[in-house]
TORFI-832580 format. One record per residue (C-alpha): residue in one letter; residue number from 0; x, y, z. Coordinates in Angstrom, 3 decimals, decimal comma, padded with zeros to 6 digits, always signed. Example, Ala and Ser with C-alpha at 12.3 -4.5 7.8 and 13.67 -1.06 7.14 Angstrom:
% residues 2
  seba  rovex         u         v         w
     A      0  +012,300  -004,500  +007,800
     S      1  +013,670  -001,060  +007,140
END
This chain:
% residues 540
  seba  rovex         u         v         w
     M      0  -058,215  +035,030  +046,035
     E      1  -061,107  +036,230  +048,149
     P      2  -062,365  +039,639  +049,256
     L      3  -060,826  +040,809  +052,516
     R      4  -063,009  +041,434  +055,552
     A      5  -062,298  +044,071  +058,122
     P      6  -060,994  +042,572  +061,342
     Q      7  -062,832  +042,972  +064,593
     D      8  -059,619  +043,886  +066,373
     P      9  -056,974  +045,805  +064,417
     Q     10  -054,224  +044,671  +066,756
     V     11  -052,270  +041,482  +066,158
     N     12  -053,168  +039,186  +069,036
     T     13  -051,130  +036,305  +070,339
     T     14  -054,321  +034,232  +070,503
     L     15  -056,171  +033,501  +067,275
     S     16  -059,531  +031,711  +067,322
     G     17  -058,880  +030,172  +070,698
     V     18  -055,513  +028,712  +069,680
     D     19  -052,552  +029,792  +071,766
     T     20  -049,621  +031,205  +069,859
     K     21  -046,011  +031,495  +070,771
     P     22  -043,933  +034,175  +069,039
     Q     23  -041,048  +032,915  +066,931
     P     24  -037,640  +034,585  +066,967
     P     25  -037,995  +037,822  +064,954
     T     26  -036,376  +038,109  +061,540
     S     27  -035,098  +041,600  +060,746
     G     28  -037,744  +043,145  +062,933
     A     29  -040,636  +041,679  +060,937
     P     30  -043,900  +041,406  +062,857
     M     31  -044,480  +037,666  +062,636
     E     32  -046,378  +035,289  +064,839
     G     33  -046,236  +031,499  +064,786
     L     34  -048,239  +028,743  +066,388
     N     35  -047,253  +026,032  +068,837
     P     36  -049,786  +023,433  +069,971
     S     37  -048,593  +023,377  +073,566
     P     38  -045,810  +024,648  +075,825
     A     39  -043,962  +021,388  +075,172
     A     40  -043,985  +021,925  +071,426
     S     41  -040,978  +021,098  +069,306
     T     42  -038,293  +023,631  +068,588
     P     43  -038,477  +025,796  +065,446
     D     44  -035,825  +023,631  +063,776
     Q     45  -038,056  +020,563  +064,001
     E     46  -041,159  +019,887  +061,957
     M     47  -044,339  +019,332  +063,915
     P     48  -046,707  +016,596  +062,784
     P     49  -050,055  +017,838  +061,467
     T     50  -052,150  +017,103  +064,546
     T     51  -054,580  +020,026  +064,349
     G     52  -058,125  +018,766  +064,669
     L     53  -060,945  +019,887  +062,403
     L     54  -063,454  +022,359  +063,747
     P     55  -067,162  +021,855  +063,013
     G     56  -067,895  +022,596  +059,369
     E     57  -064,263  +022,535  +058,233
     T     58  -062,954  +020,543  +055,296
     V     59  -059,444  +019,680  +054,144
     V     60  -058,299  +020,606  +050,644
     R     61  -055,071  +019,106  +049,350
     E     62  -052,956  +020,876  +046,767
     G     63  -049,344  +020,080  +046,085
     K     64  -047,850  +018,985  +049,405
     A     65  -050,174  +021,170  +051,453
     A     66  -053,306  +020,097  +053,306
     I     67  -055,326  +023,219  +054,035
     L     68  -058,233  +023,616  +056,427
     F     69  -061,160  +025,514  +054,920
     P     70  -064,463  +026,536  +056,469
     S     71  -067,232  +024,947  +054,450
     A     72  -069,445  +028,001  +054,795
     N     73  -066,942  +030,232  +052,973
     E     74  -065,831  +028,604  +049,736
     V     75  -064,226  +031,787  +048,423
     F     76  -061,184  +030,998  +050,547
     Y     77  -060,130  +028,509  +047,881
     N     78  -060,132  +028,922  +044,111
     P     79  -059,152  +025,664  +042,357
     V     80  -058,617  +027,454  +039,026
     Q     81  -055,693  +029,296  +040,602
     E     82  -053,800  +026,056  +041,175
     F     83  -051,901  +026,744  +037,963
     N     84  -050,969  +030,171  +039,310
     R     85  -049,642  +028,712  +042,548
     D     86  -047,785  +025,874  +040,796
     L     87  -046,111  +028,291  +038,401
     T     88  -045,170  +030,598  +041,269
     C     89  -043,559  +027,745  +043,200
     A     90  -041,567  +026,817  +040,089
     V     91  -040,414  +030,407  +039,489
     V     92  -039,536  +031,066  +043,142
     T     93  -037,613  +027,766  +043,293
     E     94  -035,490  +028,739  +040,287
     F     95  -034,988  +032,227  +041,699
     A     96  -033,910  +030,704  +045,022
     R     97  -031,518  +028,387  +043,178
     E     98  -029,768  +031,357  +041,563
     Q     99  -029,687  +033,489  +044,706
     M    100  -028,513  +030,722  +047,019
     A    101  -025,761  +029,683  +044,585
     R    102  -024,273  +033,165  +045,016
     R    103  -024,327  +032,607  +048,775
     G    104  -022,576  +029,246  +048,500
     V    105  -025,681  +027,149  +049,161
     K    106  -027,027  +024,409  +046,896
     V    107  -030,778  +023,844  +046,920
     V    108  -032,182  +020,324  +046,823
     V    109  -035,595  +019,661  +045,277
     P    110  -037,161  +016,222  +045,875
     G    111  -037,539  +014,178  +042,700
     E    112  -035,367  +016,493  +040,642
     K    113  -032,883  +014,747  +038,371
     E    114  -030,060  +016,069  +036,254
     R    115  -031,069  +019,316  +034,584
     V    116  -032,355  +019,065  +031,018
     V    117  -031,069  +021,542  +028,447
     V    118  -034,107  +022,918  +026,607
     N    119  -032,172  +024,891  +024,001
     L    120  -029,055  +023,157  +022,688
     A    121  -027,575  +026,523  +021,798
     D    122  -027,513  +027,408  +025,496
     E    123  -025,765  +024,203  +026,585
     K    124  -022,322  +025,801  +026,747
     K    125  -023,758  +028,802  +028,589
     E    126  -025,378  +026,481  +031,129
     E    127  -022,090  +024,668  +031,722
     T    128  -020,241  +027,966  +032,132
     E    129  -022,727  +029,169  +034,753
     M    130  -022,375  +025,916  +036,674
     Q    131  -018,601  +026,171  +036,629
     T    132  -018,800  +029,788  +037,802
     G    133  -020,878  +028,710  +040,792
     E    134  -018,285  +026,067  +041,656
     E    135  -015,216  +028,238  +042,121
     G    136  -012,284  +026,430  +043,626
     G    137  -013,259  +023,162  +041,917
     E    138  -015,567  +022,091  +044,760
     E    139  -019,340  +022,051  +044,942
     P    140  -021,026  +024,040  +047,725
     V    141  -020,897  +022,106  +050,964
     V    142  -024,030  +023,701  +052,404
     T    143  -027,318  +022,375  +051,066
     A    144  -030,879  +023,605  +051,573
     S    145  -033,857  +021,274  +051,394
     V    146  -037,577  +021,908  +051,331
     G    147  -039,200  +022,410  +054,706
     E    148  -035,914  +023,402  +056,368
     C    149  -035,057  +026,819  +057,760
     C    150  -031,965  +028,072  +055,932
     K    151  -029,901  +030,560  +057,925
     N    152  -028,848  +032,512  +054,828
     G    153  -032,063  +031,816  +052,967
     L    154  -034,690  +034,021  +051,377
     R    155  -037,357  +035,961  +053,233
     V    156  -040,768  +035,745  +051,571
     L    157  -043,870  +037,878  +052,096
     E    158  -047,347  +037,036  +050,864
     G    159  -049,163  +040,308  +051,421
     L    160  -052,734  +039,073  +050,863
     A    161  -052,599  +035,477  +052,025
     A    162  -056,273  +034,652  +052,788
     S    163  -056,086  +031,000  +053,945
     G    164  -052,302  +030,890  +053,613
     L    165  -052,342  +028,098  +051,018
     R    166  -049,677  +029,706  +048,848
     S    167  -047,417  +030,421  +051,832
     V    168  -047,797  +026,876  +053,165
     R    169  -046,811  +025,544  +049,753
     F    170  -043,772  +027,819  +049,744
     A    171  -042,704  +026,397  +053,096
     L    172  -043,252  +022,797  +051,982
     E    173  -042,075  +022,911  +048,357
     V    174  -039,499  +025,695  +047,907
     P    175  -036,002  +025,110  +049,329
     G    176  -033,629  +027,774  +050,597
     L    177  -036,089  +029,839  +052,663
     R    178  -035,373  +031,533  +055,961
     S    179  -038,928  +032,696  +056,704
     V    180  -042,341  +033,078  +055,105
     T    181  -044,721  +035,781  +056,315
     A    182  -048,376  +035,185  +055,446
     N    183  -050,239  +038,441  +056,018
     D    184  -053,919  +039,292  +055,833
     F    185  -055,987  +042,186  +057,173
     S    186  -058,834  +039,880  +058,200
     A    187  -058,735  +038,457  +061,715
     K    188  -060,492  +035,279  +060,580
     A    189  -058,025  +034,832  +057,746
     A    190  -055,055  +035,367  +060,067
     A    191  -056,452  +032,763  +062,474
     L    192  -056,897  +030,289  +059,630
     I    193  -053,339  +030,926  +058,424
     A    194  -051,997  +030,152  +061,876
     R    195  -054,004  +026,932  +062,099
     N    196  -052,892  +025,838  +058,631
     A    197  -049,265  +026,467  +059,522
     Q    198  -049,671  +024,248  +062,565
     H    199  -051,643  +021,624  +060,628
     N    200  -048,845  +021,302  +058,056
     G    201  -046,015  +021,440  +060,587
     V    202  -044,316  +024,550  +059,167
     T    203  -044,536  +026,941  +062,113
     H    204  -040,733  +027,077  +062,172
     L    205  -040,865  +028,736  +058,723
     L    206  -044,315  +030,282  +058,390
     Q    207  -045,601  +033,094  +060,577
     A    208  -049,107  +034,554  +060,416
     S    209  -049,507  +038,322  +060,404
     Q    210  -052,630  +040,450  +060,702
     R    211  -051,641  +043,789  +059,229
     D    212  -052,532  +046,170  +056,471
     A    213  -050,396  +044,926  +053,572
     S    214  -049,279  +048,390  +052,467
     M    215  -048,326  +049,505  +055,974
     L    216  -046,413  +046,278  +056,574
     M    217  -044,389  +046,757  +053,389
     Y    218  -043,772  +050,444  +054,110
     E    219  -042,377  +049,529  +057,526
     M    220  -040,032  +046,978  +055,943
     R    221  -038,568  +049,220  +053,248
     G    222  -035,252  +049,694  +055,055
     K    223  -032,321  +048,156  +053,193
     K    224  -031,739  +045,568  +055,939
     D    225  -035,426  +044,785  +056,394
     R    226  -036,530  +044,240  +052,792
     Y    227  -037,951  +040,939  +051,605
     D    228  -036,291  +038,811  +048,947
     V    229  -039,649  +037,760  +047,472
     I    230  -043,001  +039,566  +047,652
     D    231  -046,156  +037,965  +046,287
     L    232  -049,326  +040,006  +045,753
     D    233  -052,491  +038,239  +044,621
     P    234  -055,339  +040,635  +045,461
     Y    235  -059,035  +040,393  +044,775
     G    236  -059,146  +042,832  +041,864
     S    237  -056,560  +045,526  +041,230
     P    238  -053,100  +045,486  +042,838
     A    239  -052,687  +049,233  +042,217
     P    240  -052,983  +050,293  +045,915
     F    241  -050,075  +048,018  +046,887
     L    242  -047,577  +048,637  +044,080
     D    243  -045,895  +051,716  +045,551
     A    244  -045,128  +049,937  +048,833
     A    245  -044,117  +046,721  +047,074
     V    246  -041,400  +048,272  +044,875
     Q    247  -039,838  +049,741  +048,031
     A    248  -040,104  +046,689  +050,301
     V    249  -038,491  +044,188  +047,917
     G    250  -034,724  +043,836  +048,262
     E    251  -032,053  +044,642  +045,697
     G    252  -032,509  +042,200  +042,848
     G    253  -035,512  +040,736  +044,677
     L    254  -038,486  +039,041  +043,062
     L    255  -041,878  +040,750  +042,889
     C    256  -044,862  +038,619  +041,839
     V    257  -048,115  +040,439  +041,012
     T    258  -051,516  +039,170  +039,867
     C    259  -054,175  +041,379  +038,233
     T    260  -057,738  +040,102  +037,971
     D    261  -059,391  +043,389  +036,941
     M    262  -059,170  +042,461  +033,276
     A    263  -062,323  +044,377  +032,353
     V    264  -060,453  +047,587  +033,164
     M    265  -057,121  +046,569  +031,661
     A    266  -058,647  +045,094  +028,489
     G    267  -060,216  +048,361  +027,327
     N    268  -063,740  +048,416  +028,755
     S    269  -062,875  +051,457  +030,877
     G    270  -059,846  +053,336  +029,627
     E    271  -060,338  +056,206  +032,075
     T    272  -060,356  +053,873  +035,084
     C    273  -057,269  +052,128  +033,755
     Y    274  -055,486  +055,467  +033,493
     S    275  -056,417  +056,432  +037,055
     K    276  -055,085  +053,139  +038,449
     Y    277  -052,105  +052,338  +036,241
     G    278  -051,261  +055,564  +034,412
     S    279  -052,097  +054,116  +030,979
     V    280  -055,111  +054,180  +028,682
     S    281  -056,214  +050,695  +027,646
     I    282  -057,624  +049,929  +024,195
     K    283  -060,381  +047,436  +023,471
     A    284  -058,698  +045,354  +020,789
     K    285  -057,754  +041,769  +019,994
     Y    286  -054,326  +042,245  +021,559
     C    287  -055,792  +043,493  +024,857
     H    288  -054,321  +040,667  +026,946
     E    289  -050,724  +041,386  +025,991
     M    290  -051,381  +045,102  +026,274
     A    291  -052,613  +044,493  +029,838
     L    292  -049,275  +042,855  +030,625
     R    293  -047,417  +045,838  +029,232
     I    294  -049,638  +048,269  +031,148
     I    295  -048,902  +046,674  +034,536
     L    296  -045,177  +046,546  +033,712
     H    297  -045,249  +050,237  +032,814
     S    298  -046,999  +051,007  +036,092
     L    299  -044,437  +049,015  +038,110
     D    300  -041,522  +050,636  +036,316
     Q    301  -042,974  +054,111  +036,751
     R    302  -043,508  +053,659  +040,487
     A    303  -040,084  +052,106  +040,948
     G    304  -038,477  +054,999  +039,090
     V    305  -039,647  +057,400  +041,811
     Y    306  -037,182  +055,668  +044,162
     Q    307  -034,367  +055,355  +041,594
     R    308  -035,251  +051,746  +040,967
     Y    309  -036,135  +049,819  +037,815
     I    310  -037,602  +046,447  +036,911
     H    311  -036,409  +043,493  +034,855
     P    312  -039,256  +041,159  +033,781
     L    313  -038,535  +037,448  +034,165
     L    314  -041,901  +036,029  +033,099
     C    315  -045,231  +037,681  +032,243
     V    316  -048,250  +035,580  +031,276
     S    317  -051,923  +036,004  +030,523
     V    318  -053,880  +033,039  +031,873
     D    319  -057,610  +032,357  +032,088
     F    320  -059,182  +035,464  +033,667
     Y    321  -056,040  +037,169  +035,020
     I    322  -052,504  +038,223  +034,225
     R    323  -049,412  +037,374  +036,253
     V    324  -046,008  +039,095  +036,166
     Y    325  -042,704  +038,109  +037,783
     V    326  -040,139  +040,932  +037,835
     R    327  -036,852  +041,633  +039,563
     V    328  -036,352  +045,061  +041,100
     H    329  -032,943  +046,751  +040,947
     T    330  -031,546  +050,130  +041,963
     G    331  -029,708  +052,312  +039,465
     Q    332  -030,097  +055,963  +038,549
     A    333  -028,613  +055,530  +035,065
     M    334  -031,085  +052,797  +034,132
     V    335  -033,975  +054,898  +035,421
     K    336  -032,946  +057,714  +033,097
     N    337  -032,695  +055,285  +030,181
     S    338  -036,196  +054,132  +030,970
     A    339  -037,525  +057,612  +030,300
     S    340  -035,526  +058,183  +027,118
     I    341  -035,933  +054,748  +025,495
     K    342  -039,343  +053,423  +026,424
     Y    343  -041,442  +056,557  +026,716
     S    344  -039,922  +059,032  +024,269
     A    345  -042,161  +060,990  +021,897
     A    346  -042,872  +059,354  +018,554
     T    347  -040,412  +060,266  +015,819
     G    348  -041,937  +058,294  +012,958
     P    349  -043,730  +059,659  +009,896
     P    350  -047,033  +061,473  +010,431
     V    351  -050,245  +059,510  +010,025
     G    352  -053,727  +060,553  +009,112
     A    353  -056,915  +060,190  +011,084
     E    354  -057,651  +056,821  +009,433
     C    355  -055,591  +053,736  +008,640
     E    356  -054,529  +053,668  +005,002
     H    357  -055,012  +049,901  +004,866
     C    358  -058,320  +049,151  +006,601
     G    359  -059,968  +052,566  +006,743
     H    360  -060,615  +052,471  +010,493
     R    361  -059,862  +055,421  +012,735
     H    362  -056,683  +055,347  +014,786
     Q    363  -056,956  +054,865  +018,553
     L    364  -054,489  +056,293  +021,031
     G    365  -053,546  +054,221  +024,079
     G    366  -050,704  +053,781  +026,500
     P    367  -048,029  +054,458  +027,471
     I    368  -047,034  +050,795  +027,764
     W    369  -043,894  +048,763  +028,394
     G    370  -042,112  +048,432  +025,050
     E    371  -039,319  +046,005  +025,868
     A    372  -039,265  +042,214  +026,253
     L    373  -041,869  +040,562  +028,462
     H    374  -039,669  +037,614  +029,423
     D    375  -036,115  +036,686  +030,281
     V    376  -035,829  +033,708  +027,948
     S    377  -032,770  +032,225  +029,663
     F    378  -034,566  +032,242  +033,031
     V    379  -037,755  +030,803  +031,506
     Q    380  -035,763  +027,976  +029,925
     K    381  -034,308  +027,102  +033,330
     V    382  -037,781  +026,948  +034,868
     L    383  -039,005  +024,859  +031,941
     S    384  -036,046  +022,514  +032,318
     A    385  -036,776  +022,011  +036,020
     V    386  -040,493  +021,355  +035,460
     S    387  -039,852  +018,988  +032,543
     G    388  -037,294  +017,042  +034,535
     N    389  -039,620  +016,626  +037,526
     P    390  -043,185  +016,407  +036,124
     S    391  -044,646  +014,768  +039,225
     R    392  -043,892  +017,818  +041,353
     F    393  -046,893  +019,860  +040,183
     G    394  -050,422  +018,852  +039,325
     T    395  -050,456  +021,281  +036,389
     A    396  -046,937  +020,450  +035,180
     R    397  -048,163  +019,609  +031,689
     R    398  -049,837  +022,966  +031,288
     I    399  -046,827  +024,808  +032,751
     E    400  -044,586  +023,035  +030,275
     G    401  -046,849  +024,079  +027,411
     M    402  -047,087  +027,674  +028,587
     L    403  -043,342  +028,107  +029,061
     S    404  -042,619  +026,431  +025,728
     M    405  -044,833  +028,960  +023,986
     V    406  -043,218  +031,811  +025,900
     T    407  -039,722  +030,803  +024,787
     E    408  -040,894  +030,802  +021,157
     E    409  -042,370  +034,305  +021,192
     L    410  -040,575  +037,122  +019,392
     E    411  -039,010  +039,212  +022,134
     D    412  -038,731  +042,513  +020,271
     V    413  -042,235  +042,624  +018,750
     P    414  -044,922  +044,172  +020,975
     L    415  -048,567  +043,127  +020,628
     Y    416  -049,920  +040,857  +017,892
     Y    417  -052,432  +040,402  +015,066
     T    418  -055,221  +037,850  +014,817
     V    419  -056,042  +036,286  +011,460
     D    420  -059,794  +036,229  +012,103
     N    421  -059,753  +039,967  +012,760
     L    422  -057,852  +040,619  +009,533
     S    423  -060,305  +038,434  +007,648
     S    424  -063,252  +040,212  +009,247
     T    425  -061,987  +043,546  +007,956
     V    426  -062,028  +042,394  +004,320
     H    427  -065,088  +040,170  +004,879
     C    428  -063,491  +036,945  +003,683
     S    429  -063,141  +033,433  +005,044
     T    430  -060,351  +032,994  +007,563
     P    431  -057,313  +031,331  +005,947
     P    432  -055,408  +028,548  +007,738
     L    433  -053,044  +030,002  +010,318
     L    434  -050,166  +027,810  +009,155
     Q    435  -050,552  +028,982  +005,577
     F    436  -050,673  +032,635  +006,581
     R    437  -047,515  +032,334  +008,681
     S    438  -045,742  +030,504  +005,885
     A    439  -046,504  +033,366  +003,501
     L    440  -044,846  +035,832  +005,866
     L    441  -041,847  +033,555  +006,358
     H    442  -041,331  +033,227  +002,617
     A    443  -041,434  +037,026  +002,408
     G    444  -038,420  +037,167  +004,722
     H    445  -040,134  +038,187  +007,966
     R    446  -040,071  +036,616  +011,410
     V    447  -043,254  +035,110  +012,831
     S    448  -044,252  +033,474  +016,092
     L    449  -047,335  +032,522  +018,051
     S    450  -048,407  +034,148  +021,305
     H    451  -049,351  +032,439  +024,544
     A    452  -052,041  +035,075  +025,133
     C    453  -054,259  +034,163  +022,160
     K    454  -054,722  +030,919  +020,261
     N    455  -054,859  +032,458  +016,766
     A    456  -052,429  +035,321  +017,281
     L    457  -049,458  +036,247  +015,127
     K    458  -046,457  +038,199  +016,322
     T    459  -044,392  +039,394  +013,375
     D    460  -041,958  +042,100  +012,399
     A    461  -043,643  +042,436  +009,007
     P    462  -045,073  +045,927  +008,401
     P    463  -048,854  +046,255  +008,127
     R    464  -048,576  +046,739  +004,380
     V    465  -047,215  +043,208  +003,953
     L    466  -049,980  +041,624  +006,037
     W    467  -052,700  +043,353  +004,041
     D    468  -050,977  +042,390  +000,791
     V    469  -051,097  +038,746  +001,869
     M    470  -054,764  +039,101  +002,792
     R    471  -055,560  +040,619  -000,605
     Y    472  -053,686  +037,855  -002,374
     L    473  -055,504  +035,189  -000,374
     T    474  -058,832  +036,862  -001,090
     V    475  -058,349  +037,112  -004,854
     C    476  -056,074  +034,199  -005,682
     G    477  -056,240  +031,857  -002,750
     G    478  -059,817  +030,726  -003,110
     Y    479  -061,144  +032,758  -000,167
     V    480  -064,192  +034,861  -000,984
     V    481  -066,086  +037,632  +000,704
     S    482  -069,405  +036,967  +002,368
     C    483  -071,291  +039,984  +001,034
     R    484  -071,540  +042,117  -002,098
     K    485  -071,492  +045,417  -000,249
     S    486  -068,305  +047,370  +000,127
     P    487  -066,919  +046,540  +003,599
     I    488  -064,785  +049,689  +003,613
     P    489  -066,140  +053,046  +002,407
     G    490  -064,207  +054,419  -000,533
     V    491  -062,477  +051,155  -001,366
     D    492  -062,443  +049,935  -004,954
     M    493  -064,308  +046,683  -005,477
     T    494  -062,972  +043,911  -007,714
     V    495  -065,068  +041,074  -009,102
     C    496  -063,310  +037,691  -008,966
     G    497  -065,170  +034,542  -009,967
     G    498  -068,576  +036,082  -009,393
     Y    499  -067,733  +037,260  -005,869
     V    500  -066,961  +040,768  -004,746
     V    501  -063,715  +041,347  -002,882
     S    502  -062,296  +044,495  -001,332
     C    503  -059,020  +045,789  -002,721
     R    504  -057,811  +049,220  -001,742
     K    505  -054,707  +048,409  -003,783
     S    506  -054,030  +045,919  -006,540
     P    507  -053,415  +042,411  -005,184
     I    508  -049,719  +041,562  -005,165
     Q    509  -048,438  +038,609  -007,130
     G    510  -046,023  +035,913  -006,097
     V    511  -047,094  +035,296  -002,479
     D    512  -045,758  +031,870  -001,513
     L    513  -048,244  +029,946  +000,627
     T    514  -046,162  +026,761  +000,847
     V    515  -045,696  +025,446  +004,380
     C    516  -042,118  +026,121  +005,424
     G    517  -040,621  +022,679  +005,962
     G    518  -042,920  +021,802  +008,851
     Y    519  -041,857  +024,800  +010,944
     V    520  -044,369  +027,470  +011,781
     V    521  -042,057  +030,205  +013,035
     S    522  -038,765  +031,618  +011,907
     S    523  -037,012  +031,679  +015,278
     G    524  -035,928  +028,036  +015,133
     C    525  -038,819  +026,809  +017,274
     R    526  -040,488  +023,447  +017,222
     S    527  -043,309  +022,695  +014,832
     D    528  -045,574  +021,490  +017,635
     G    529  -046,298  +024,993  +018,841
     M    530  -050,004  +024,706  +018,099
     W    531  -050,219  +021,536  +020,203
     W    532  -048,650  +023,388  +023,117
     L    533  -051,048  +026,264  +022,590
     C    534  -054,041  +023,937  +022,802
     C    535  -052,545  +022,549  +026,009
     I    536  -052,042  +025,874  +027,771
     L    537  -055,481  +027,193  +026,852
     R    538  -057,241  +024,357  +028,621
     V    539  -059,089  +025,422  +031,769
END
């Protein structure tokens, strides 16, 4: 995304950059404006050919099915790294539309999509049951919705900070089952470019440009009959100023998509600033990326709770330099009360000292954070199935497939993660192979998985004592030696092993099994090619 510029005229004009506009029929009172090239333009139900000419200095950038006009002098209008973000969003919104439209008796049609592939064989019966439920009466829905068509009972989408409108144009061209797409931006130049891009791609019957303050627009649309089905926020920096309006303007069970690019704040470099924006103190640690996801979820849930609403995360990912969350927003007083008693109750565990008994470091206090699952695995598997079955739909389909595969393999009930290099750094020894370390925990009867947020991360339900026991065993008996003869931890007994000094606060345990577990690297029944997927999703 790009920084927003203040408009020269705060009012929404019917003429943008010398191009005449013709208002489209309003949808639930939403302030939307569309473009028509001439008074004899086609009706909203017909697609207009992309006949918009290029202005001096403009270039055309193609992404997905969209061809977007960009001024050459302002390259910040387009960020090619965010193509993965936009592809993933189109995939998630398409699956969300499929579920919502099925309840309304409409079947969505995606070009190139074949018969759905079952990712998890254990869910095959569940998939068949859901399909049968959506086909009550023994007949398939007669009404179908295709991409680029205006669906009467379709979803209403708002992109609050649209910039050039690329994401909104892609919604109109690639996501079926939509009634309208509002692309809003506070900048007059951005709003004019959105209108021209809508005309250039022939989607003025679906896409309307809006020049409004995003928060004010969402506040005005918070009535139950005016709310949007999907709201997408991708700001330049923190989304904190827009969250309160967003949780009110999204409909019951609607989809809220939020991007955070202020990772320096959320990753622990400024805990005070993080608290002022999101109500949580961030910690500078190896698990900072997953903690950032849990901080933004906590902030969303806290703001939604003010209006007796709560969130249900569908997919939350840490990618490149940002994090992205997809949540559904529901209304329910009972669930809001449970949120306070389950996720944010005072600690009831045993008391701890000022320092960790295992590594000797001082404890750090952070949070509060979201403590429940980050993903809805069943929904993620449906998105993965759709992307795998139609790989030519997205330019980053291979990376999406890798990311979602890793997400489905993560332990749902284990917050945060360890990194083997950090554990090794504490005892000043060589880093053991990740596969061998995971196998040791599996043989000890604990569950282990990778994490999409870090290439050498371990999510496990093993207590810290077990992890440090494995590290001590590897240090003394596994052939891994320390790099210095000084005590890495003050007050820790030092043991000489083969001429090298190792740190052992406690005696090394015996009987740790380092044998690779039958080719599998996790205990949740996942594939053994998880590391290959991880290498795939970490590519820039």
